[in-house]
C-alpha positions as CSV (number, residue, x, y, z in Angstrom):
1,M,0.0,0.0,0.0
2,A,2.1,2.9,-1.3
3,F,0.0,5.8,0.1
4,Q,0.2,4.3,3.6
5,E,4.0,4.3,3.2
6,L,3.8,8.0,2.3
7,L,1.7,8.7,5.4
8,D,4.2,6.8,7.6
9,Q,7.0,8.9,6.1
10,V,5.3,12.3,6.8
11,G,3.6,11.2,10.0
12,G,0.3,9.3,10.1
13,L,-0.8,10.7,13.5
14,G,1.0,13.8,14.6
15,K,0.6,17.5,15.2
16,F,-0.9,18.1,11.8
17,Q,-3.7,15.5,12.2
18,I,-4.5,16.9,15.6
19,L,-4.8,20.5,14.3
20,Q,-7.0,19.2,11.4
21,M,-9.3,17.5,13.9
22,V,-9.4,20.6,16.1
23,L,-10.7,22.6,13.1
24,I,-13.2,20.0,12.0
25,V,-14.7,18.7,15.2
26,P,-16.7,22.0,15.8
27,F,-18.2,21.5,12.3
28,L,-19.5,18.1,13.4
29,V,-20.9,19.4,16.7
30,M,-22.9,22.2,15.2
31,T,-24.0,20.1,12.2
32,A,-25.5,17.6,14.8
33,C,-27.4,20.6,16.2
34,Q,-28.8,21.4,12.7
35,M,-29.9,17.8,12.1
36,F,-32.0,17.6,15.3
37,L,-33.2,21.1,15.5
38,E,-36.8,20.2,14.8
39,N,-36.9,18.3,18.1
40,F,-37.3,21.8,19.7
41,T,-38.5,24.1,17.0
42,T,-41.5,21.9,16.2
43,V,-42.7,21.3,19.8
44,I,-46.5,21.3,20.0
45,P,-47.4,23.2,23.2
46,G,-50.8,23.0,24.9
47,H,-53.4,25.0,23.0
48,R,-57.1,25.8,22.8
49,C,-59.3,27.9,20.5
50,W,-59.1,31.6,20.7
51,V,-62.2,33.1,22.3
52,H,-63.2,36.7,21.7
53,T,-64.5,37.3,25.2
54,L,-61.5,35.7,27.0
55,D,-58.6,36.6,24.8
56,N,-59.4,40.1,23.4
57,D,-57.5,42.6,25.6
58,T,-60.0,45.3,24.8
59,V,-63.1,43.3,25.5
60,S,-64.1,41.6,28.8
61,D,-67.4,40.4,30.1
62,N,-65.9,39.8,33.5
63,D,-64.8,43.3,34.6
64,S,-66.2,42.8,38.0
65,G,-64.0,39.7,38.6
66,I,-66.9,37.6,39.8
67,L,-66.1,34.7,37.4
68,S,-62.6,33.2,37.3
69,P,-60.8,32.5,34.0
70,E,-61.3,28.8,34.6
71,T,-65.0,29.2,34.9
72,L,-65.3,31.4,31.8
73,L,-63.2,28.8,29.9
74,R,-65.8,26.2,30.8
75,I,-68.5,28.3,29.2
76,F,-66.7,28.7,25.8
77,I,-64.6,25.6,25.4
78,P,-66.0,22.0,25.6
79,L,-64.2,19.3,27.6
80,D,-62.6,16.2,26.2
81,S,-62.8,12.7,27.6
82,D,-60.1,13.6,30.2
83,L,-62.1,16.6,31.3
84,R,-59.6,19.0,29.8
85,P,-60.4,21.8,27.4
86,E,-60.6,20.5,23.8
87,K,-57.8,21.7,21.6
88,C,-59.6,22.0,18.3
89,H,-63.2,23.0,19.1
90,R,-65.2,25.6,20.8
91,F,-68.9,26.2,21.5
92,I,-70.7,28.2,18.9
93,H,-72.6,30.1,21.6
94,P,-71.6,30.6,25.3
95,Q,-73.0,27.8,27.4
96,W,-73.9,29.7,30.6
97,Q,-76.1,26.9,31.8
98,L,-73.0,24.8,32.4
99,L,-72.2,26.9,35.4
100,H,-75.2,25.4,37.2
101,L,-74.5,21.8,36.4
102,N,-72.4,19.3,38.4
103,G,-70.6,16.3,37.1
104,S,-73.6,14.0,37.8
105,V,-75.7,15.4,34.9
106,T,-75.3,13.2,31.9
107,N,-78.6,13.4,29.9
108,M,-78.2,16.9,28.6
109,T,-78.0,17.7,24.9
110,E,-74.6,18.1,23.4
111,P,-74.1,21.9,22.6
112,D,-73.2,22.8,19.0
113,K,-69.4,23.1,18.4
114,E,-67.2,24.6,15.7
115,T,-63.6,24.5,14.8
116,C,-61.1,27.2,15.9
117,L,-62.1,29.7,13.2
118,D,-60.2,32.6,14.9
119,G,-57.0,30.7,15.7
120,W,-55.5,29.3,18.9
121,V,-54.1,30.3,22.2
122,Y,-50.9,28.5,23.1
123,D,-49.2,27.7,26.4
124,Q,-46.0,29.7,26.4
125,S,-44.6,28.4,29.7
126,S,-42.0,26.2,28.1
127,F,-41.4,27.7,24.7
128,P,-42.6,31.3,23.9
129,S,-42.8,30.3,20.2
130,T,-42.2,27.4,17.8
131,I,-42.9,27.0,14.2
132,V,-46.1,25.3,15.3
133,T,-47.3,28.4,17.0
134,E,-45.9,30.6,14.2
135,W,-48.0,29.0,11.5
136,D,-50.7,27.3,13.6
137,L,-49.6,23.7,12.7
138,V,-52.2,22.1,15.0
139,C,-55.4,20.2,14.7
140,N,-56.2,19.8,11.0
141,Y,-52.8,21.3,10.1
142,Q,-50.7,19.2,12.4
143,S,-49.6,16.9,9.6
144,Q,-47.7,19.8,8.1
145,K,-45.3,19.7,11.1
146,S,-44.0,16.4,9.8
147,V,-43.5,17.9,6.4
148,V,-40.6,20.0,7.8
149,Q,-38.8,17.0,9.2
150,S,-39.4,14.9,6.1
151,L,-38.1,17.6,3.8
152,F,-34.9,17.9,5.9
153,M,-34.3,14.2,5.7
154,A,-35.1,14.3,2.0
155,G,-32.5,17.0,1.6
156,M,-30.0,14.7,3.4
157,L,-30.9,11.9,0.9
158,V,-30.3,14.2,-2.1
159,G,-27.2,15.7,-0.6
160,G,-25.8,12.2,0.1
161,L,-26.5,11.2,-3.5
162,I,-24.8,14.2,-5.2
163,G,-22.3,15.2,-2.5
164,G,-20.0,12.2,-3.0
165,H,-19.8,12.8,-6.8
166,L,-19.1,16.5,-6.4
167,S,-16.5,15.9,-3.8
168,D,-14.7,13.3,-6.0
169,R,-14.7,15.7,-8.9
170,F,-14.0,19.1,-7.3
171,G,-12.3,18.1,-4.0
172,R,-13.3,17.5,-0.5
173,K,-12.3,20.9,0.8
174,L,-13.9,23.0,-1.9
175,I,-17.3,21.3,-1.6
176,L,-17.1,21.4,2.2
177,R,-16.5,25.2,2.2
178,W,-19.3,25.7,-0.2
179,C,-21.7,23.7,2.0
180,L,-20.6,25.6,5.1
181,L,-21.4,28.9,3.3
182,Q,-24.7,27.5,2.0
183,L,-25.7,26.3,5.5
184,T,-24.9,29.7,6.9
185,I,-27.1,31.5,4.3
186,V,-30.1,29.2,4.4
187,G,-29.9,28.6,8.1
188,T,-29.8,32.3,8.9
189,S,-32.5,33.0,6.4
190,A,-34.8,30.5,8.0
191,A,-34.7,32.5,11.2
192,F,-36.2,35.5,9.5
193,V,-38.6,33.9,7.0
194,S,-42.3,34.6,7.3
195,N,-43.7,32.0,4.9
196,F,-44.0,28.4,5.8
197,H,-43.3,27.0,2.3
198,I,-40.1,29.1,2.0
199,Y,-39.1,27.8,5.5
200,C,-39.6,24.2,4.3
201,L,-37.4,24.9,1.2
202,L,-34.6,26.3,3.4
203,R,-34.7,23.3,5.7
204,F,-34.4,21.0,2.6
205,L,-31.3,22.9,1.5
206,S,-30.0,22.7,5.1
207,G,-30.4,18.9,4.9
208,C,-28.4,18.8,1.7
209,S,-25.6,20.8,3.2
210,S,-25.5,19.0,6.5
211,I,-24.9,15.5,5.2
212,I,-22.2,16.7,2.8
213,I,-20.4,18.5,5.7
214,L,-20.5,15.3,7.8
215,A,-19.2,13.2,5.0
216,N,-16.4,15.5,3.9
217,D,-15.3,16.2,7.5
218,G,-14.9,12.5,7.9
219,M,-12.9,12.2,4.7
220,L,-10.6,15.1,5.4
221,I,-9.7,13.5,8.8
222,T,-9.5,9.8,8.0
223,E,-7.7,10.2,4.7
224,W,-4.8,11.8,6.5
225,I,-4.7,9.2,9.3
226,R,-2.8,5.9,9.1
227,P,-5.1,2.8,9.2
228,P,-4.2,1.6,12.7
229,S,-5.3,5.0,14.2
230,R,-8.5,5.4,12.3
231,V,-10.6,3.5,14.9
232,M,-9.7,6.1,17.5
233,V,-10.4,9.0,15.1
234,I,-13.8,7.6,14.2
235,T,-14.6,7.3,17.9
236,V,-13.7,11.0,18.3
237,I,-16.0,11.9,15.4
238,S,-18.9,9.9,17.0
239,C,-18.3,11.6,20.3
240,A,-18.3,15.0,18.7
241,F,-21.7,14.1,17.1
242,S,-23.0,13.1,20.6
243,V,-21.7,16.3,22.1
244,G,-23.7,18.2,19.5
245,H,-26.9,16.5,20.8
246,I,-26.1,17.6,24.3
247,L,-25.2,21.1,23.2
248,L,-28.5,21.5,21.3
249,G,-30.4,20.6,24.5
250,G,-28.5,23.3,26.4
251,L,-29.0,25.9,23.7
252,A,-32.7,25.1,23.5
253,F,-33.0,25.5,27.3
254,V,-31.4,29.0,27.1
255,F,-32.9,30.2,23.8
256,R,-36.5,29.0,23.8
257,E,-37.8,31.2,21.0
258,W,-37.4,29.2,17.8
259,R,-36.1,32.0,15.6
260,T,-33.3,32.8,18.1
261,L,-32.4,29.1,18.4
262,Q,-32.3,28.8,14.6
263,L,-30.0,31.8,14.4
264,V,-27.7,30.6,17.2
265,V,-27.1,27.2,15.5
266,S,-26.6,28.8,12.0
267,V,-24.3,31.8,12.5
268,P,-21.3,29.7,13.7
269,F,-21.1,28.2,10.3
270,L,-19.9,31.6,8.9
271,V,-17.0,31.3,11.3
272,F,-16.4,27.8,10.2
273,F,-16.4,28.9,6.6
274,F,-13.5,31.3,7.2
275,S,-11.6,28.8,9.4
276,S,-11.9,26.1,6.9
277,R,-9.4,27.9,4.6
278,W,-6.6,26.4,6.9
279,L,-7.7,22.8,6.2
280,V,-5.5,20.8,3.9
281,E,-6.9,19.0,0.9
282,S,-6.6,15.3,0.8
283,A,-3.3,14.3,-0.9
284,R,-4.9,11.0,-1.9
285,W,-7.6,12.9,-3.8
286,L,-5.0,15.3,-5.4
287,I,-2.8,12.5,-6.7
288,I,-5.8,10.4,-8.0
289,N,-7.1,13.5,-9.9
290,N,-3.8,14.1,-11.7
291,K,-2.5,16.9,-9.4
292,P,0.7,15.3,-8.2
293,E,2.5,18.7,-7.6
294,E,-0.3,19.9,-5.3
295,G,-0.4,16.5,-3.6
296,L,3.4,16.5,-3.1
297,E,3.2,20.0,-1.7
298,A,0.4,18.9,0.8
299,L,2.6,16.0,1.9
300,R,5.6,18.2,2.5
301,K,3.4,20.6,4.5
302,V,2.2,17.7,6.7
303,A,5.8,16.5,7.1
304,Y,6.9,20.0,8.2
305,T,4.0,20.4,10.6
306,N,4.7,17.0,12.1
307,G,8.4,17.9,12.6
308,M,9.7,15.6,9.9
309,Q,11.6,18.1,7.7
310,N,13.9,15.5,6.3
311,A,11.1,13.2,5.3
312,G,9.5,16.2,3.5
313,D,12.6,16.8,1.5
314,A,12.9,13.1,0.7
315,L,9.5,12.8,-1.0
316,T,10.1,12.2,-4.6
317,M,8.1,11.7,-7.8
318,E,8.7,8.0,-7.6
319,Y,6.4,7.7,-4.6
320,R,3.7,9.6,-6.4
321,I,4.0,7.5,-9.5
322,I,4.0,4.2,-7.6
323,W,0.8,5.2,-5.7
324,A,-1.0,6.7,-8.7
325,V,-0.3,3.6,-10.8
326,E,-0.7,0.8,-8.3
327,Q,-3.7,2.1,-6.2
328,P,-6.3,1.8,-9.0
329,R,-5.0,-1.7,-9.8
330,H,-5.3,-2.9,-6.1
331,F,-8.7,-1.4,-5.4
332,S,-11.2,-3.5,-7.4
333,C,-14.3,-3.6,-5.2
334,S,-17.4,-2.5,-7.1
335,W,-20.2,-0.6,-5.5
336,W,-22.4,-3.6,-6.0
337,D,-20.0,-5.8,-4.0
338,F,-19.7,-3.0,-1.4
339,L,-23.4,-2.7,-0.8
340,F,-24.1,-6.4,-0.7
341,W,-21.0,-7.3,1.3
342,S,-19.5,-9.7,-1.3
343,T,-16.3,-10.0,0.7
344,R,-15.4,-13.0,-1.3
345,L,-15.1,-10.8,-4.4
346,C,-13.6,-7.7,-2.6
347,P,-10.0,-7.6,-1.6
348,K,-9.2,-7.6,2.1
349,K,-8.6,-3.9,2.2
350,C,-12.3,-3.4,1.3
351,R,-13.7,-5.4,4.1
352,P,-13.1,-2.9,7.0
353,C,-14.9,-0.4,4.9
354,V,-17.9,-2.8,4.5
355,W,-17.9,-3.5,8.2
356,L,-17.7,0.2,9.1
357,W,-20.5,1.1,6.6
358,Q,-22.8,-1.6,8.1
359,A,-22.1,-0.4,11.6
360,W,-22.8,3.2,10.7
361,E,-26.0,2.2,8.8
362,S,-27.3,0.3,11.8
363,A,-26.5,3.2,14.2
364,V,-28.2,5.7,11.9
365,L,-31.3,3.6,11.4
366,L,-31.6,3.0,15.2
367,L,-31.1,6.7,15.9
368,L,-33.7,7.8,13.3
369,S,-36.2,5.2,14.6
370,L,-35.8,6.6,18.1
371,V,-36.3,10.1,16.8
372,L,-39.5,9.2,14.9
373,V,-40.9,7.3,17.9
374,S,-40.2,10.2,20.3
375,T,-41.8,12.6,17.7
376,C,-44.9,10.5,17.4
377,W,-45.2,10.2,21.2
378,S,-44.8,13.9,21.7
379,S,-47.5,14.6,19.1
380,S,-50.0,12.2,20.7
381,P,-53.0,13.7,22.6
382,Q,-51.9,12.1,25.8
383,S,-48.6,14.1,25.9
384,S,-49.5,17.3,24.1
385,G,-49.5,19.7,27.1
386,H,-51.7,20.7,29.9
387,E,-54.9,22.7,30.4
388,L,-54.8,26.4,29.5
389,S,-56.8,28.8,31.5
390,D,-55.9,32.2,30.1
């Protein structure tokens, strides 16, 4: 394996690799925040129909204070099976007779009800605003809440399909920097948008950028690491992703207004865009794409950073030619063999990639399943908030 020999010569795990990881790990942390942002921005708070008498600041039929807000709410909002105010209906006319009835009366006629024609009143004790309260994605419109999450995941799918091809053609670093800038623009714009459909489009583009950032971050790290040390590096990457989940929870606790939270997890990518200029392009990609001079320059830079000046001067064209000629000949595992794990047909060097891919696929499927289950649970009537009184 000629390229591994080059890595051993310039330093397969040294000061350069550590600096590269220090630059890239914050990208992974904040990208994880972007990927799970909907867990907080799409929270469905407790809600009920807006009632003119109760919720109009300039009109009140209870100026004397004789009736409590809970009592007035009973007049205008019907109760559900759990004796809580219904979330999606109200009485067409005030039911004053309900004030004189106790819970033992069961033979009365059901009063006429209507949907919430004037909007809803939301519980703001936990979150002052979410995209649900912004665009009233409740009751008959609650299914549109899932559209945002589905479009973000669809963006990840599209980004995953095109991101690898673009990175192979134009370079890992260039496509990474483009996606960092794109995520900065679309993420920040989403915090100020006033149209739901435009917001969905921006989240789709955020999904495209996020998955490409994750993939290219991993490649820019692992392609500079010698194989024996890659397990440790991949563990660090996974830990950075988990730290992003923890950080998102803390940010959501501090910044509970959804526009502010959206802005907080998007603006840092502008800083990442400028800091990414110090990343070094993969020498493996440079040499494969007929850029041996740039690849040799990158290897010498790595050798100098790792304190191996003599090794940097000793790098010759022979090493580049050996790697450029022999590497395509050794690597003969097709995508079909890779996907279906035909290790009998793949060379031994492909098998760790297959195992790593299967482990990553299993982890992602498990994580997404947990997210979907928790989302469905939080959207169920039993867990959708408590009674509103004012």
